MIMARKE-397550 format. One record per residue: residue in one letter; x, y negated, z negated of N, C-alpha, C, O in turn. Coordinates in steps of 0.1 Angstrom, whole numbers, padded with zeros to 4 digits, always signed. Layout:
MIMARKE-397550
AXYZXYZXYZXYZ
...
//
This chain:
MIMARKE-397550
I+0009+0012+0000+0000+0000+0000+0009-0012+0000+0018-0013-0008
K+0006-0021+0009+0014-0034+0009+0008-0044-0001-0004-0045-0002
M+0017-0050-0008+0013-0061-0017+0022-0073-0016+0033-0072-0012
D+0015-0085-0018+0024-0096-0017+0033-0097-0029+0030-0090-0039
K+0043-0105-0028+0053-0105-0039+0048-0109-0053+0051-0103-0063
N+0039-0119-0053+0033-0123-0066+0025-0112-0072+0026-0110-0084
R+0017-0105-0064+0008-0095-0069+0016-0083-0074+0013-0077-0085
R+0027-0080-0067+0036-0069-0071+0043-0072-0084+0044-0064-0093
H+0047-0085-0085+0054-0089-0098+0044-0088-0110+0048-0083-0120
Q+0031-0092-0108+0021-0092-0118+0018-0077-0122+0017-0074-0134
F+0018-0069-0112+0015-0054-0114+0026-0048-0122+0024-0040-0131
I+0039-0052-0119+0050-0046-0127+0050-0052-0141+0052-0044-0151
Q+0046-0064-0143+0045-0070-0157+0034-0063-0165+0036-0060-0177
D+0023-0060-0158+0012-0052-0165+0017-0039-0169+0014-0034-0180
I+0024-0032-0161+0029-0018-0164+0039-0019-0176+0038-0011-0185
K+0048-0029-0176+0057-0031-0187+0050-0034-0200+0053-0028-0210
S+0039-0042-0199+0032-0045-0211+0025-0033-0217+0025-0031-0229
E+0019-0025-0208+0012-0013-0213+0022-0003-0218+0019+0004-0228
A+0034-0002-0212+0044+0007-0217+0049+0003-0231+0051+0011-0240
R+0050-0010-0234+0054-0015-0247+0043-0011-0257+0046-0007-0268
K+0030-0013-0253+0019-0009-0262+0020+0006-0266+0018+0010-0277
L+0022+0014-0256+0023+0029-0258+0035+0032-0267+0034+0041-0276
T+0046+0025-0265+0058+0027-0273+0055+0024-0288+0058+0031-0297
K+0048+0012-0290+0044+0008-0304+0035+0019-0310+0036+0022-0322
L+0025+0024-0302+0016+0034-0307+0024+0046-0311+0021+0052-0322
A+0033+0051-0303+0041+0063-0306+0049+0060-0318+0051+0069-0327
E+0055+0049-0320+0063+0046-0332+0054+0046-0344+0058+0051-0355
G+0042+0040-0343+0033+0041-0354+0029+0055-0358+0028+0058-0370
L+0026+0063-0348+0023+0077-0351+0034+0084-0358+0032+0093-0366
K+0047+0081-0353+0058+0088-0360+0059+0083-0374+0062+0092-0383
S+0057+0070-0377+0057+0066-0391+0047+0072-0399+0049+0076-0411
V+0035+0074-0393+0024+0081-0401+0029+0095-0405+0027+0099-0416
T+0034+0103-0395+0038+0116-0398+0050+0117-0408+0052+0126-0416
D+0059+0107-0407+0071+0106-0416+0067+0105-0430+0074+0111-0439
Y+0056+0098-0433+0053+0095-0447+0040+0101-0452+0036+0099-0463
K+0034+0109-0443+0021+0115-0446+0022+0125-0458+0032+0132-0459
G+0011+0126-0465+0009+0137-0475+0017+0135-0487+0016+0125-0494
T+0025+0145-0490+0032+0146-0503+0047+0141-0502+0054+0143-0512
H+0050+0134-0492+0064+0129-0490+0067+0120-0502+0059+0111-0506
V+0078+0122-0509+0083+0113-0519+0096+0107-0514+0105+0114-0510
A+0097+0094-0515+0109+0087-0511+0121+0093-0518+0122+0094-0530
Q+0131+0098-0510+0143+0104-0515+0155+0095-0515+0163+0095-0525
D+0156+0086-0505+0168+0078-0504+0166+0064-0511+0167+0054-0504
L+0164+0065-0524+0161+0053-0531+0175+0045-0534+0185+0051-0538
K+0174+0033-0531+0186+0024-0533+0182+0011-0540+0170+0008-0540
P+0191+0005-0546+0188-0009-0552+0185-0018-0540+0192-0019-0531
V+0173-0025-0541+0169-0034-0531+0166-0048-0537+0159-0049-0547
N+0173-0058-0532+0170-0071-0536+0157-0076-0530+0157-0079-0518
L+0147-0076-0537+0133-0078-0532+0132-0092-0527+0125-0095-0517
V+0138-0102-0534+0137-0116-0530+0143-0118-0516+0137-0124-0507
D+0155-0112-0514+0162-0113-0501+0153-0106-0490+0152-0111-0479
M+0147-0094-0493+0139-0087-0484+0127-0095-0480+0124-0097-0468
V+0120-0101-0490+0108-0109-0487+0112-0121-0478+0105-0125-0469
D+0123-0128-0482+0128-0140-0474+0131-0136-0460+0129-0144-0451
Q+0136-0124-0458+0139-0119-0444+0126-0117-0437+0126-0121-0425
V+0116-0112-0443+0103-0110-0436+0097-0124-0433+0091-0125-0422
V+0098-0133-0442+0093-0147-0439+0100-0153-0427+0093-0158-0419
R+0113-0152-0427+0120-0157-0415+0116-0150-0402+0114-0157-0392
L+0115-0137-0403+0112-0129-0391+0098-0133-0386+0096-0133-0373
L+0088-0135-0394+0074-0137-0390+0070-0152-0390+0058-0154-0388
S+0078-0161-0394+0074-0175-0396+0070-0181-0382+0061-0189-0382
Q+0076-0177-0371+0072-0182-0358+0057-0178-0355+0050-0186-0350
D+0054-0165-0358+0040-0161-0356+0030-0169-0364+0020-0172-0359
A+0034-0172-0376+0025-0180-0385+0024-0194-0379+0013-0200-0379
R+0035-0200-0375+0035-0214-0370+0027-0215-0357+0020-0225-0355
K+0027-0204-0349+0018-0205-0337+0004-0207-0340-0004-0212-0332
K-0001-0202-0352-0014-0203-0356-0016-0214-0366-0027-0216-0372
R-0006-0222-0368-0006-0233-0378-0008-0229-0392-0016-0236-0399
L-0003-0218-0395-0004-0212-0409+0009-0214-0417+0020-0214-0411
L+0008-0216-0429+0019-0217-0438+0022-0202-0443+0014-0195-0447
L+0035-0198-0441+0039-0185-0446+0051-0187-0455+0061-0193-0452
K+0049-0182-0468+0060-0185-0478+0060-0174-0489+0050-0166-0490
R+0071-0174-0496+0072-0166-0508+0070-0174-0520+0074-0185-0521
D+0062-0168-0530+0060-0175-0542+0066-0166-0553+0064-0154-0553
G+0073-0171-0562+0078-0164-0574+0092-0158-0571+0095-0153-0561
T+0100-0160-0581+0114-0154-0581+0115-0148-0595+0119-0154-0605
P+0112-0135-0596+0113-0128-0608+0127-0127-0614+0137-0127-0606
D+0129-0127-0627+0142-0126-0633+0149-0113-0627+0161-0114-0624
S+0142-0102-0627+0147-0090-0621+0144-0089-0607+0132-0087-0603
K+0154-0092-0598+0151-0092-0584+0153-0079-0577+0149-0077-0565
T+0159-0069-0584+0163-0056-0578+0153-0045-0582+0150-0043-0594
V+0148-0038-0572+0139-0027-0574+0146-0015-0567+0155-0016-0560
L+0141-0003-0570+0145+0009-0564+0135+0013-0552+0123+0013-0555
G+0141+0015-0540+0132+0018-0529+0140+0022-0517+0152+0021-0516
E+0132+0027-0507+0138+0029-0494+0137+0016-0486+0126+0012-0483
P+0148+0010-0483+0148-0004-0477+0140-0004-0464+0132-0013-0462
D+0142+0006-0455+0135+0005-0442+0120+0007-0444+0112+0000-0438
G+0116+0016-0453+0102+0018-0456+0095+0005-0462+0084+0001-0458
L+0102-0001-0472+0096-0013-0478+0095-0024-0469+0085-0032-0469
I+0105-0026-0460+0104-0037-0451+0093-0035-0441+0086-0044-0436
Q+0091-0022-0437+0079-0019-0428+0066-0022-0435+0057-0028-0429
V+0065-0019-0448+0053-0022-0456+0050-0038-0455+0039-0042-0452
L+0060-0045-0459+0059-0060-0459+0055-0065-0445+0047-0074-0444
I+0062-0061-0435+0059-0065-0421+0045-0062-0418+0037-0070-0412
N+0040-0050-0420+0027-0046-0417+0016-0055-0424+0007-0059-0418
L+0019-0057-0437+0009-0065-0444+0009-0079-0440-0002-0085-0439
V+0021-0085-0437+0021-0099-0433+0016-0101-0419+0008-0111-0416
V+0019-0092-0410+0014-0093-0396-0002-0092-0397-0008-0100-0390
N-0007-0083-0405-0022-0082-0406-0027-0095-0411-0037-0101-0406
A-0021-0100-0422-0026-0113-0428-0026-0124-0418-0036-0132-0417
I-0016-0125-0410-0015-0136-0400-0026-0134-0389-0033-0143-0385
Q-0028-0121-0385-0038-0119-0375-0052-0122-0379-0060-0127-0371
Y-0055-0120-0392-0069-0121-0397-0071-0135-0404-0081-0137-0410
T-0061-0144-0403-0062-0157-0409-0062-0168-0398-0053-0168-0390
E-0072-0176-0398-0073-0186-0387-0068-0200-0393-0064-0208-0385
Q-0069-0202-0405-0064-0215-0411-0060-0212-0425-0065-0204-0432
G-0050-0220-0430-0046-0219-0444-0032-0213-0445-0022-0218-0439
E-0031-0202-0452-0017-0197-0455-0017-0182-0458-0027-0176-0460
V-0005-0177-0457-0002-0163-0461+0010-0164-0471+0020-0170-0468
R+0008-0158-0483+0019-0159-0493+0023-0145-0497+0014-0136-0498
I+0036-0143-0499+0041-0131-0505+0044-0135-0519+0054-0143-0522
I+0037-0129-0529+0039-0133-0543+0046-0122-0550+0042-0110-0550
L+0057-0126-0558+0064-0116-0566+0062-0120-0581+0065-0131-0585
E+0057-0110-0588+0055-0113-0602+0060-0101-0611+0059-0089-0607
E+0067-0105-0622+0072-0094-0631+0061-0090-0640+0054-0098-0646
E+0060-0077-0641+0050-0071-0650+0057-0059-0658+0057-0048-0653
G+0062-0063-0669+0069-0053-0677+0082-0048-0669+0090-0056-0665
N+0082-0035-0667+0094-0029-0660+0091-0028-0645+0098-0020-0638
H+0081-0035-0640+0078-0034-0626+0077-0048-0620+0075-0058-0627
I+0078-0049-0607+0075-0061-0600+0063-0059-0591+0062-0049-0584
K+0053-0067-0592+0041-0067-0584+0043-0075-0572+0047-0087-0573
I+0041-0069-0560+0042-0075-0547+0028-0077-0542+0021-0067-0540
T+0025-0089-0539+0011-0092-0534+0013-0100-0521+0021-0110-0520
V+0006-0096-0510+0004-0104-0498-0010-0109-0498-0019-0102-0497
A-0011-0123-0500-0024-0129-0501-0026-0138-0489-0016-0145-0484
D-0038-0139-0484-0041-0148-0472-0054-0155-0475-0062-0152-0484
T-0057-0165-0467-0069-0173-0467-0078-0169-0455-0085-0178-0450
G-0077-0157-0451-0084-0152-0439-0098-0149-0441-0105-0153-0450
S-0103-0141-0432-0118-0138-0431-0123-0128-0442-0135-0128-0444
G-0114-0121-0449-0118-0112-0459-0123-0099-0454-0125-0098-0442
I-0126-0090-0463-0130-0076-0459-0142-0073-0468-0141-0074-0480
S-0152-0068-0462-0164-0063-0469-0160-0052-0479-0151-0044-0476
S-0168-0050-0489-0165-0039-0499-0167-0026-0492-0160-0016-0496
S-0176-0025-0482-0178-0012-0476-0166-0008-0467-0164+0004-0464
D-0158-0018-0462-0147-0015-0454-0134-0014-0462-0124-0009-0456
Q-0134-0018-0474-0121-0018-0482-0114-0005-0483-0101-0005-0483
E-0121+0006-0485-0114+0019-0485-0111+0024-0471-0101+0031-0469
L-0120+0021-0462-0119+0027-0448-0107+0021-0441-0101+0027-0432
I-0103+0008-0444-0092+0002-0437-0079+0009-0438-0070+0007-0430
F-0078+0018-0448-0065+0025-0449-0065+0038-0441-0055+0045-0441
N-0076+0041-0435-0077+0053-0426-0070+0050-0413-0071+0039-0407
E-0064+0061-0407-0057+0059-0394-0067+0055-0384-0078+0061-0383
F-0064+0046-0375-0071+0041-0364-0084+0034-0367-0092+0030-0359
Y-0087+0031-0380-0099+0024-0384-0097+0009-0382-0087+0003-0385
R-0107+0003-0375-0107-0011-0373-0121-0016-0377-0131-0010-0374
T-0122-0027-0385-0135-0032-0389-0143-0036-0376-0137-0042-0366
K-0155-0034-0376-0164-0037-0364-0163-0052-0360-0162-0055-0348
Q-0162-0061-0370-0162-0075-0366-0149-0080-0360-0149-0090-0353
H-0138-0072-0362-0125-0076-0356-0120-0066-0345-0110-0069-0339
A-0127-0055-0343-0122-0045-0334-0118-0050-0320-0108-0046-0314
T-0125-0060-0315-0122-0065-0301-0114-0078-0302-0109-0082-0292
K-0114-0085-0313-0107-0098-0314-0093-0097-0318-0085-0105-0313
V-0089-0087-0325-0075-0086-0330-0068-0074-0324-0073-0063-0324
R-0056-0076-0319-0048-0065-0313-0043-0056-0323-0041-0060-0335
G-0042-0043-0319-0036-0033-0328-0043-0020-0326-0052-0018-0319
H-0037-0010-0333-0042+0004-0332-0048+0009-0344-0053+0021-0345
G-0048+0001-0355-0054+0006-0367-0045+0015-0375-0050+0024-0382
L-0032+0014-0374-0023+0022-0381-0015+0015-0392-0009+0022-0401
G-0014+0002-0391-0005-0005-0400-0008-0003-0415+0001-0001-0422
L-0021-0004-0419-0024-0002-0433-0022+0012-0437-0019+0015-0449
S-0025+0022-0428-0023+0036-0432-0009+0039-0434-0005+0046-0444
I+0000+0034-0425+0014+0036-0427+0019+0029-0440+0026+0035-0448
A+0015+0017-0442+0019+0009-0454+0015+0017-0467+0022+0018-0476
R+0002+0022-0467-0002+0029-0479+0006+0042-0481+0009+0045-0493
D+0009+0049-0471+0017+0062-0472+0031+0059-0477+0036+0066-0485
I+0037+0048-0472+0051+0044-0476+0050+0040-0491+0059+0045-0499
V+0041+0032-0495+0039+0028-0509+0037+0041-0518+0043+0042-0528
A+0029+0050-0513+0026+0062-0521+0039+0070-0522+0041+0077-0533
S+0047+0070-0512+0060+0078-0513+0069+0072-0524+0079+0078-0528
H+0067+0059-0528+0074+0053-0538+0067+0054-0552+0069+0047-0561
Q+0057+0064-0553+0050+0066-0565+0042+0054-0569+0041+0052-0581
S+0036+0047-0560+0028+0035-0563+0015+0036-0554+0014+0045-0546
L+0007+0026-0556-0006+0026-0548-0008+0012-0542-0007+0002-0549
L-0011+0012-0529-0014-0001-0522-0029-0003-0524-0037+0005-0520
E-0032-0014-0530-0046-0018-0533-0050-0031-0526-0041-0039-0522
V-0063-0033-0526-0068-0046-0520-0079-0052-0528-0087-0045-0534
D-0079-0065-0529-0090-0073-0535-0093-0082-0524-0085-0090-0519
S-0106-0082-0520-0110-0091-0509-0125-0094-0510-0133-0086-0516
E-0129-0105-0504-0143-0109-0503-0145-0116-0490-0137-0125-0487
P-0155-0112-0482-0157-0119-0469-0157-0134-0471-0164-0140-0479
G-0149-0141-0462-0148-0155-0462-0139-0161-0473-0137-0173-0473
K-0133-0152-0481-0124-0158-0492-0110-0152-0491-0103-0153-0501
G-0107-0145-0481-0093-0140-0479-0091-0126-0486-0101-0121-0491
S-0079-0122-0485-0075-0108-0490-0062-0109-0498-0054-0117-0496
R-0061-0099-0507-0049-0098-0515-0045-0083-0515-0053-0075-0521
F-0034-0079-0508-0029-0065-0508-0018-0065-0518-0009-0074-0517
Y-0017-0055-0527-0007-0055-0537-0003-0041-0541-0010-0031-0540
F+0010-0040-0546+0015-0027-0552+0026-0031-0561+0031-0043-0561
T+0031-0021-0569+0042-0024-0578+0054-0015-0575+0052-0004-0570
L+0066-0019-0579+0078-0011-0578+0086-0013-0591+0086-0023-0597
P+0092-0002-0595+0100-0003-0608+0113-0012-0606+0120-0011-0596
V+0115-0019-0616+0128-0027-0616+0139-0018-0618+0138-0008-0626
R+0150-0020-0611+0162-0012-0613+0168-0014-0626+0178-0008-0629
//
């Protein structure tokens, strides 16, 4: 089939875009299987949580700026070091912050660090659309997307499932507090080193 140069170029760009989407889906599925079930994090290392959060803020600040959102870290606990799998923990933070940015149209996304006894509580809070109580447990299921956002927000519905499994592998629980129209707070704790 003969195609003019512009149409051929657009066709190639579309193929590349779809290939990137499939690659992301495959990576997401691999992450799901890596942490699924009874996996317990084995490669625990001291992790400077403040440095890790600041890295995520730097990495995703441009995405937030595109939507005119403020993205920042709140809190500098006295104990900055926790035990964890660095790659897994950064994946959790990225998944939570990317979701918060996607579902927030105005306001801010904050990563809050609070000391609670021998643990640090990590919270990703947004001023977004919020989540109904009926969806709050379902959102952690693989491929689940809320009906109101299924066509508006890009993604495969794997980010929260992956994040919950990684947090569970650290012997913690990823939880959510949310109310429609009032934003969401996803949080978990990690032991101080």
